C-alpha positions in Angstrom: -34.4 -25.9 -41.0 -35.4 -29.5 -42.0 -34.9 -31.3 -45.3 -36.7 -34.5 -46.0 -36.3 -36.7 -49.1 -39.9 -37.6 -50.0 -39.4 -39.6 -53.2 -36.6 -40.7 -55.4 -36.3 -42.8 -58.5 -36.4 -46.6 -57.9 -33.4 -48.6 -59.0 -31.8 -45.3 -60.0 -28.3 -46.7 -60.6 -29.5 -49.4 -63.0 -31.8 -46.9 -64.8 -28.9 -44.4 -65.1 -26.6 -47.1 -66.6 -29.3 -48.5 -68.9 -30.2 -45.2 -70.4 -26.5 -44.6 -71.1 -26.2 -48.2 -72.4 -29.1 -47.5 -74.8 -27.3 -44.6 -76.4 -24.3 -46.8 -76.9 -26.2 -49.7 -78.4 -25.6 -52.1 -75.5 -27.5 -55.4 -75.6 -26.8 -56.6 -72.0 -28.9 -54.8 -69.3 -27.1 -53.3 -66.4 -28.8 -55.7 -64.0 -26.6 -58.4 -65.5 -23.3 -56.5 -65.0 -20.9 -57.1 -62.2 -20.5 -54.5 -59.5 -17.1 -53.6 -60.9 -18.6 -53.1 -64.4 -21.3 -50.9 -63.0 -18.8 -48.7 -61.1 -16.5 -48.4 -64.1 -19.4 -47.3 -66.3 -20.6 -44.9 -63.6 -17.2 -43.3 -63.5 -17.2 -43.0 -67.2 -20.6 -41.4 -67.1 -19.4 -38.7 -64.8 -17.2 -37.3 -67.5 -19.4 -37.6 -70.5 -22.7 -36.2 -71.9 -25.1 -35.7 -69.0 -28.5 -36.3 -70.7 -28.9 -39.7 -69.0 -28.7 -38.0 -65.6 -32.1 -36.4 -66.2 -33.9 -39.8 -65.8 -33.1 -39.8 -62.0 -35.4 -37.6 -59.9 -35.4 -36.5 -56.2 -38.3 -34.7 -54.4 -37.5 -32.8 -51.2 -39.6 -31.3 -48.5 -37.8 -28.2 -47.2 -39.2 -26.6 -44.0 -38.3 -23.8 -41.7 -36.4 -21.7 -44.3 -36.8 -18.1 -45.3 -38.7 -16.7 -48.2 -35.4 -15.0 -49.1 -33.9 -18.5 -49.6 -36.9 -19.9 -51.6 -36.8 -16.8 -53.9 -33.3 -17.9 -54.8 -34.1 -21.6 -55.0 -36.9 -21.2 -57.5 -34.6 -19.4 -59.9 -33.4 -22.9 -60.8 -35.8 -23.2 -63.7 -35.3 -26.9 -64.3 -36.8 -27.7 -60.9 -40.5 -28.2 -60.0 -41.9 -26.4 -56.9 -45.0 -26.3 -54.7 -44.7 -23.7 -51.9 -46.9 -22.6 -49.0 -49.2 -19.9 -50.4 -49.3 -16.6 -48.5 -52.4 -15.7 -50.6 -54.5 -18.2 -48.6 -52.5 -19.2 -45.5 -52.6 -17.0 -42.4 -49.0 -16.7 -41.4 -49.5 -14.6 -38.3 -47.9 -17.3 -36.1 -44.9 -17.8 -38.4 -41.4 -17.0 -37.2 -39.2 -14.4 -38.8 -35.7 -15.9 -39.0 -32.6 -13.8 -38.3 -30.2 -13.5 -41.2 -28.0 -16.6 -41.3 -24.7 -14.9 -40.3 -26.2 -12.3 -37.9 -25.1 -12.8 -34.2 -28.3 -12.9 -32.2 -26.6 -11.1 -29.3 -25.9 -7.9 -31.3 -27.9 -4.7 -31.4 -28.4 -5.3 -35.1 -30.2 -8.5 -34.3 -32.4 -6.9 -31.7 -33.3 -4.1 -34.1 -34.1 -6.6 -36.8 -36.4 -8.6 -34.5 -38.2 -5.5 -33.3 -38.9 -4.5 -36.9 -40.0 -8.0 -37.9 -42.4 -8.2 -34.9 -43.9 -4.9 -35.8 -44.5 -6.1 -39.4 -46.1 -9.3 -38.2 -48.3 -7.4 -35.7 -49.4 -5.0 -38.5 -50.2 -8.0 -40.8 -52.3 -9.7 -38.0 -54.2 -6.5 -37.4 -54.9 -5.9 -41.1 -56.2 -9.5 -41.6 -58.4 -9.3 -38.5 -59.9 -6.0 -39.8 -60.9 -7.7 -43.1 -58.0 -7.2 -45.5 -57.4 -10.1 -47.9 -54.4 -12.1 -46.9 -53.1 -11.8 -50.5 -53.0 -8.0 -50.0 -51.8 -8.0 -46.4 -48.9 -10.2 -47.2 -47.2 -7.3 -48.9 -46.1 -6.0 -45.4 -44.5 -9.3 -44.4 -40.7 -9.5 -43.9 -38.7 -11.5 -46.6 -37.2 -13.6 -43.9 -40.6 -15.0 -42.7 -40.4 -18.8 -42.4 -41.9 -20.9 -45.1 -41.9 -24.5 -46.5 -41.5 -25.7 -50.1 -41.5 -29.0 -51.9 -39.0 -29.2 -54.7 -38.1 -31.8 -57.3 -34.8 -31.9 -59.2 -33.2 -34.4 -61.5 -29.7 -35.5 -60.9 -28.3 -33.3 -63.7 -29.9 -30.2 -62.2 -28.6 -31.1 -58.7 -25.1 -31.6 -60.1 -25.1 -28.3 -62.0 -26.6 -26.4 -59.1 -24.3 -27.9 -56.5 -21.3 -26.5 -58.4 -22.2 -22.9 -57.5 -24.7 -23.2 -54.6 -22.3 -25.2 -52.4 -19.7 -22.5 -53.0 -18.7 -20.2 -50.1 -19.8 -17.3 -52.2 -23.4 -18.4 -51.8 -25.6 -17.2 -48.9 -25.0 -19.4 -45.8 -28.7 -20.5 -45.6 -28.6 -21.8 -49.2 -25.3 -23.6 -48.6 -26.8 -25.3 -45.4 -30.0 -26.4 -47.2 -28.1 -27.7 -50.2 -25.7 -29.7 -48.0 -28.7 -31.2 -46.3 -30.2 -32.1 -49.6 -27.0 -33.7 -50.7 -26.8 -35.8 -47.5 -30.4 -37.0 -48.0 -29.5 -38.2 -51.5 -26.3 -39.9 -50.4 -28.2 -41.9 -47.7 -30.2 -43.7 -50.4 -27.7 -43.4 -53.3 -24.1 -43.4 -51.9 -22.7 -43.4 -55.5 -24.3 -40.0 -56.1 -21.8 -38.2 -53.8 -19.4 -37.8 -56.7 -22.1 -36.3 -58.9 -23.1 -33.6 -56.4 -20.1 -31.5 -55.6 -18.9 -27.8 -55.5 -17.2 -26.8 -58.7 -13.6 -26.7 -57.2 -14.0 -30.3 -56.0 -15.9 -31.5 -59.0 -13.9 -29.8 -61.8 -10.7 -28.5 -60.2 -11.7 -25.0 -61.2 -12.9 -22.0 -59.1 -16.4 -21.1 -60.1 -15.8 -17.4 -59.1 -12.0 -16.8 -59.2 -12.3 -13.0 -58.6 -14.2 -13.8 -55.4 -12.1 -16.9 -54.5 -8.7 -15.2 -54.6 -9.9 -12.5 -52.3 -12.3 -14.2 -49.9 -12.4 -18.1 -50.0 -10.3 -20.0 -47.5 -10.3 -23.0 -49.9 -8.9 -21.1 -52.9 -5.7 -22.2 -54.5 -4.0 -20.3 -57.3 -4.2 -23.3 -59.7 -8.0 -23.1 -59.5 -8.0 -19.9 -61.5 -7.9 -21.0 -65.2 -8.6 -17.5 -66.6 -5.3 -17.2 -68.5 -5.5 -20.8 -69.7 -9.0 -20.2 -71.1 -7.8 -17.0 -72.8 -4.9 -18.9 -74.5 -7.2 -21.8 -75.6 -9.8 -19.3 -76.9 -7.2 -17.5 -79.1 -6.1 -20.8 -80.6 -9.6 -22.4 -80.9 -11.3 -19.5 -82.8 -8.3 -19.1 -85.1 -8.3 -22.8 -86.1 -10.6 -24.4 -88.8 -13.4 -26.7 -87.7 -12.3 -30.2 -86.8 -14.1 -33.2 -85.4 -13.5 -36.7 -84.0 -15.3 -40.0 -84.2 -17.1 -41.1 -81.0 -16.0 -44.4 -79.4 -18.0 -46.9 -77.5 -17.1 -47.6 -73.9 -17.0 -51.3 -72.8 -16.1 -51.9 -69.2 -15.0 -55.4 -69.9 -12.9 -54.8 -73.0 -12.1 -51.1 -72.8 -12.9 -48.6 -75.5 -13.4 -49.8 -79.0 -14.2 -48.1 -82.3 
Protein backbone atom coordinates (compact mmCIF):
# COMPACT_ATOMS: atom_id res chain seq x y z
CA UNK A 1 0.00 0.00 0.00
CA UNK A 2 1.26 3.46 -0.88
CA UNK A 3 -0.38 6.85 -0.30
CA UNK A 4 0.95 9.98 -2.00
CA UNK A 5 -0.36 13.51 -1.54
CA UNK A 6 -0.48 14.81 -5.11
CA UNK A 7 -1.95 18.28 -4.63
CA UNK A 8 -3.11 20.47 -1.79
CA UNK A 9 -4.43 23.98 -1.35
CA UNK A 10 -1.69 26.63 -1.39
CA UNK A 11 -1.48 28.89 1.68
CA UNK A 12 -4.20 26.75 3.20
CA UNK A 13 -3.92 28.15 6.71
CA UNK A 14 -4.28 31.75 5.54
CA UNK A 15 -7.17 30.81 3.26
CA UNK A 16 -8.88 28.95 6.09
CA UNK A 17 -8.53 31.91 8.43
CA UNK A 18 -9.53 34.49 5.82
CA UNK A 19 -12.71 32.63 4.87
CA UNK A 20 -13.70 32.55 8.52
CA UNK A 21 -12.69 36.20 8.88
CA UNK A 22 -14.98 37.09 5.97
CA UNK A 23 -17.96 35.63 7.80
CA UNK A 24 -17.13 37.68 10.87
CA UNK A 25 -16.64 40.93 8.97
CA UNK A 26 -12.90 41.13 9.62
CA UNK A 27 -11.03 43.92 7.82
CA UNK A 28 -7.43 42.85 8.46
CA UNK A 29 -6.27 39.84 6.34
CA UNK A 30 -4.76 36.83 8.11
CA UNK A 31 -1.43 37.50 6.39
CA UNK A 32 -1.06 40.52 8.71
CA UNK A 33 -1.79 38.60 11.90
CA UNK A 34 0.84 37.43 14.33
CA UNK A 35 1.52 33.71 14.69
CA UNK A 36 -0.21 33.77 18.07
CA UNK A 37 -3.31 35.39 16.58
CA UNK A 38 -3.45 32.79 13.82
CA UNK A 39 -3.15 29.89 16.24
CA UNK A 40 -5.79 31.32 18.56
CA UNK A 41 -8.24 31.82 15.70
CA UNK A 42 -7.44 28.33 14.40
CA UNK A 43 -8.26 26.81 17.78
CA UNK A 44 -11.51 28.77 17.80
CA UNK A 45 -12.36 27.47 14.32
CA UNK A 46 -12.00 23.86 15.43
CA UNK A 47 -14.99 24.32 17.71
CA UNK A 48 -17.34 26.33 15.53
CA UNK A 49 -19.17 26.11 12.17
CA UNK A 50 -17.11 24.00 9.73
CA UNK A 51 -18.17 25.55 6.40
CA UNK A 52 -14.84 27.37 6.07
CA UNK A 53 -13.00 24.03 6.17
CA UNK A 54 -14.43 23.17 2.77
CA UNK A 55 -12.12 25.66 1.03
CA UNK A 56 -9.04 23.50 1.74
CA UNK A 57 -8.56 20.48 -0.56
CA UNK A 58 -6.22 17.46 -0.63
CA UNK A 59 -5.76 15.05 -3.54
CA UNK A 60 -4.27 11.61 -2.85
CA UNK A 61 -2.93 8.81 -5.03
CA UNK A 62 -3.67 5.51 -3.26
CA UNK A 63 -1.97 2.41 -4.69
CA UNK A 64 -1.76 -1.29 -3.87
CA UNK A 65 -5.09 -1.49 -2.06
CA UNK A 66 -8.02 -3.86 -2.50
CA UNK A 67 -11.23 -3.22 -4.36
CA UNK A 68 -12.93 -4.16 -1.10
CA UNK A 69 -11.36 -1.07 0.44
CA UNK A 70 -12.12 1.28 -2.46
CA UNK A 71 -15.76 0.13 -2.48
CA UNK A 72 -15.94 1.50 1.08
CA UNK A 73 -13.91 4.62 0.33
CA UNK A 74 -16.16 5.87 -2.46
CA UNK A 75 -19.17 5.71 -0.15
CA UNK A 76 -17.87 9.04 1.18
CA UNK A 77 -20.06 11.01 -1.21
CA UNK A 78 -18.39 14.38 -0.64
CA UNK A 79 -15.14 13.12 -2.18
CA UNK A 80 -14.06 13.02 -5.83
CA UNK A 81 -12.60 9.84 -7.35
CA UNK A 82 -10.82 8.47 -10.40
CA UNK A 83 -10.13 4.72 -10.26
CA UNK A 84 -8.37 2.19 -12.46
CA UNK A 85 -11.09 0.89 -14.81
CA UNK A 86 -11.44 -2.88 -15.03
CA UNK A 87 -13.63 -2.37 -18.10
CA UNK A 88 -10.54 -1.51 -20.17
CA UNK A 89 -7.45 -2.48 -18.14
CA UNK A 90 -6.18 -6.07 -18.36
CA UNK A 91 -5.65 -6.99 -14.71
CA UNK A 92 -4.27 -10.49 -15.31
CA UNK A 93 -0.99 -9.57 -13.65
CA UNK A 94 -2.51 -7.88 -10.62
CA UNK A 95 -2.05 -9.29 -7.14
CA UNK A 96 -4.89 -10.51 -5.01
CA UNK A 97 -4.20 -9.31 -1.47
CA UNK A 98 -4.86 -11.44 1.57
CA UNK A 99 -7.44 -10.04 3.99
CA UNK A 100 -5.74 -7.55 6.30
CA UNK A 101 -5.94 -9.60 9.49
CA UNK A 102 -5.42 -13.05 7.96
CA UNK A 103 -2.20 -14.80 9.03
CA UNK A 104 -0.44 -15.85 5.78
CA UNK A 105 0.83 -19.02 7.48
CA UNK A 106 -2.63 -20.47 8.11
CA UNK A 107 -4.61 -23.00 6.09
CA UNK A 108 -7.26 -20.33 5.54
CA UNK A 109 -4.69 -18.11 3.83
CA UNK A 110 -3.53 -20.97 1.63
CA UNK A 111 -7.10 -21.80 0.62
CA UNK A 112 -7.83 -18.12 -0.05
CA UNK A 113 -4.77 -17.84 -2.31
CA UNK A 114 -5.63 -21.01 -4.27
CA UNK A 115 -9.16 -19.72 -4.94
CA UNK A 116 -7.83 -16.29 -5.96
CA UNK A 117 -5.26 -17.81 -8.33
CA UNK A 118 -7.95 -19.94 -9.93
CA UNK A 119 -10.17 -16.89 -10.49
CA UNK A 120 -7.31 -14.92 -12.04
CA UNK A 121 -6.42 -17.84 -14.28
CA UNK A 122 -10.02 -18.14 -15.41
CA UNK A 123 -10.14 -14.40 -16.11
CA UNK A 124 -6.95 -14.58 -18.17
CA UNK A 125 -8.31 -17.49 -20.20
CA UNK A 126 -11.63 -15.77 -20.87
CA UNK A 127 -9.91 -12.58 -22.06
CA UNK A 128 -7.53 -14.50 -24.33
CA UNK A 129 -10.49 -16.35 -25.82
CA UNK A 130 -12.12 -13.05 -26.76
CA UNK A 131 -14.42 -12.16 -23.92
CA UNK A 132 -14.67 -8.42 -23.27
CA UNK A 133 -12.74 -7.34 -20.19
CA UNK A 134 -15.81 -5.59 -18.84
CA UNK A 135 -17.60 -8.94 -18.84
CA UNK A 136 -14.69 -11.11 -17.71
CA UNK A 137 -14.10 -8.84 -14.70
CA UNK A 138 -17.17 -10.36 -13.06
CA UNK A 139 -15.10 -13.36 -12.00
CA UNK A 140 -12.35 -11.32 -10.32
CA UNK A 141 -11.88 -11.48 -6.54
CA UNK A 142 -12.94 -8.43 -4.53
CA UNK A 143 -9.46 -8.29 -3.00
CA UNK A 144 -7.69 -7.76 -6.33
CA UNK A 145 -5.25 -4.86 -6.08
CA UNK A 146 -6.19 -1.51 -7.52
CA UNK A 147 -5.29 2.17 -7.44
CA UNK A 148 -7.44 5.24 -6.99
CA UNK A 149 -7.05 9.01 -6.94
CA UNK A 150 -9.24 10.71 -4.36
CA UNK A 151 -9.85 14.34 -3.43
CA UNK A 152 -11.35 15.49 -0.14
CA UNK A 153 -11.74 18.84 1.53
CA UNK A 154 -10.65 19.31 5.12
CA UNK A 155 -14.20 19.08 6.44
CA UNK A 156 -14.74 15.71 4.78
CA UNK A 157 -11.38 14.42 6.05
CA UNK A 158 -12.27 15.53 9.56
CA UNK A 159 -15.73 13.96 9.50
CA UNK A 160 -14.48 10.71 7.95
CA UNK A 161 -11.54 10.39 10.32
CA UNK A 162 -13.86 10.28 13.31
CA UNK A 163 -15.21 6.89 12.27
CA UNK A 164 -12.66 5.48 9.80
CA UNK A 165 -9.74 5.77 12.22
CA UNK A 166 -11.81 3.88 14.80
CA UNK A 167 -10.77 0.33 15.69
CA UNK A 168 -14.24 -0.80 14.54
CA UNK A 169 -13.22 -0.02 10.94
CA UNK A 170 -11.56 -2.66 8.74
CA UNK A 171 -7.80 -2.71 9.32
CA UNK A 172 -6.91 -1.86 5.72
CA UNK A 173 -9.08 1.26 5.83
CA UNK A 174 -7.53 2.35 9.14
CA UNK A 175 -4.04 1.87 7.70
CA UNK A 176 -4.77 3.86 4.54
CA UNK A 177 -6.44 6.69 6.45
CA UNK A 178 -3.54 6.92 8.89
CA UNK A 179 -1.21 7.25 5.90
CA UNK A 180 -3.43 9.97 4.41
CA UNK A 181 -3.39 11.83 7.72
CA UNK A 182 0.41 11.60 7.89
CA UNK A 183 0.72 13.00 4.36
CA UNK A 184 -1.44 15.98 5.27
CA UNK A 185 0.45 16.68 8.49
CA UNK A 186 3.75 16.74 6.59
CA UNK A 187 2.62 19.83 4.68
CA UNK A 188 0.14 21.25 7.21
CA UNK A 189 1.19 20.33 10.77
CA UNK A 190 -1.69 22.38 12.19
CA UNK A 191 -4.16 19.97 10.54
CA UNK A 192 -3.30 17.19 13.03
CA UNK A 193 -5.94 18.48 15.43
CA UNK A 194 -8.55 18.58 12.66
CA UNK A 195 -8.11 14.94 11.57
CA UNK A 196 -8.72 12.68 14.55
CA UNK A 197 -10.73 9.65 15.64
CA UNK A 198 -13.93 10.66 17.43
CA UNK A 199 -12.86 9.61 20.93
CA UNK A 200 -9.76 11.80 20.64
CA UNK A 201 -11.51 14.64 18.80
CA UNK A 202 -14.74 14.86 20.80
CA UNK A 203 -14.21 12.76 23.92
CA UNK A 204 -17.12 10.52 22.87
CA UNK A 205 -17.10 6.93 21.59
CA UNK A 206 -18.47 6.78 18.04
CA UNK A 207 -19.75 3.23 18.59
CA UNK A 208 -20.26 2.70 22.36
CA UNK A 209 -21.93 -0.70 22.00
CA UNK A 210 -18.85 -1.93 20.14
CA UNK A 211 -16.40 0.04 22.26
CA UNK A 212 -17.40 -1.33 25.64
CA UNK A 213 -17.14 -4.89 24.31
CA UNK A 214 -14.13 -4.80 22.00
CA UNK A 215 -12.06 -1.59 21.97
CA UNK A 216 -8.90 -1.48 24.08
CA UNK A 217 -9.07 2.33 24.18
CA UNK A 218 -12.62 2.45 25.51
CA UNK A 219 -13.31 4.26 28.78
CA UNK A 220 -16.76 4.27 30.46
CA UNK A 221 -16.91 8.07 30.35
CA UNK A 222 -16.79 7.92 26.53
CA UNK A 223 -20.35 6.53 26.45
CA UNK A 224 -22.68 9.53 26.64
CA UNK A 225 -25.84 7.54 25.86
CA UNK A 226 -27.59 8.31 29.17
CA UNK A 227 -26.53 11.97 29.07
CA UNK A 228 -27.97 12.29 25.56
CA UNK A 229 -31.25 10.72 26.69
CA UNK A 230 -31.48 13.17 29.59
CA UNK A 231 -30.74 16.19 27.41
CA UNK A 232 -33.21 14.99 24.77
CA UNK A 233 -36.04 14.73 27.31
CA UNK A 234 -35.33 18.28 28.53
CA UNK A 235 -34.67 19.81 25.10
CA UNK A 236 -37.82 18.61 23.35
CA UNK A 237 -39.98 19.56 26.32
CA UNK A 238 -38.70 23.15 26.36
CA UNK A 239 -39.87 26.09 24.19
CA UNK A 240 -37.63 27.41 21.41
CA UNK A 241 -34.84 29.67 22.59
CA UNK A 242 -31.94 31.32 20.80
CA UNK A 243 -28.83 33.34 21.44
CA UNK A 244 -27.05 36.17 19.68
CA UNK A 245 -23.79 35.23 17.91
CA UNK A 246 -20.63 36.97 19.07
CA UNK A 247 -17.53 37.94 17.14
CA UNK A 248 -14.19 36.42 18.03
CA UNK A 249 -11.24 38.79 18.20
CA UNK A 250 -7.93 37.10 19.05
CA UNK A 251 -6.42 40.38 20.23
CA UNK A 252 -9.31 41.65 22.35
CA UNK A 253 -11.32 38.54 23.11
CA UNK A 254 -14.96 38.03 22.25
CA UNK A 255 -17.14 41.11 21.78
CA UNK A 256 -20.81 41.59 20.99
